[in-house]
Phi, psi and omega in degrees: 000313181296332180291310174305316176303317183300309178300324179291318181296315181304316174293320176301311178298319173309303181299319171309305186297319176303309181304313181298309186295324179291314179304312179300321184294319179292326179286331180279324172303310183299320180297332182284337181268122179300145174280324181247133183249142181272116184230154178277169183292148179301155170280080187288152170293120184307132176086007179244358175225137011280136178316316187300343179299326174254328188270356184297134178080352181277115174306133177285115177271106186275004182276121175303137187198171171292129179281130176271331182252179180059054180300339178295339185250319182311316182277353182236020185277080187225013177301305184247118176306121181071013174292169181216161186304322180272017162289330178239328187270145186275120182287337184273328172218100192289356177274009181233153171257161193234130169282163177304330176268011173097349182289153181257145176225158182278168179295333178292337172262015188299351178299324181295318191285322177293326182295341180301318180258329189257042183312320183286325181290316182302322183288317174299323180301310178300328180273359179092006186265340179230143182087192186242134167233145174225164181143179181266155186304321182250017181229190186302136176261140176259110185259140177270143182285164178300328183275000172281340181241327188246125179285103194304326186272351176195086181297141186301328188260135185283152175300143179244145182280125188302140184256150178307161172290162182291149178297134172284149170313325176289343173278340183279131180240000000 
């Protein structure tokens, strides 16, 4: 009995230390990635931002329908099949974007909105593997927003069918 108790305590201690070390490792990794990213202003279509200049005091019609205004968007609203403006835009204050959880983010933080569906790309963007960054090696980095390269209402790239993973050398005969 006493031997089993020692073994149990040993494994509990190993599990506890593993948890501590993995938490410390994750914390260190998160500290390497900035919480606030320095981004240039989004490339707004001239004359349509701030949205409140036209929409102030106008009640929001939340019913999906064919757009009569904003023809520059109407023909290309293909990002989310069956999607609607207010899936991303805040109907109560159009100068803000709305996340799925209802939290509001500015257009300068649109990467958070995009990251809700494109999580792997957001992680790569934060680490500097996707998108364009400029800046000094030891100074502030300037990150480009998703919308600097991708038109949010109708992405250029068609969805692609996922392929099976590559074969590992041990699987090849």
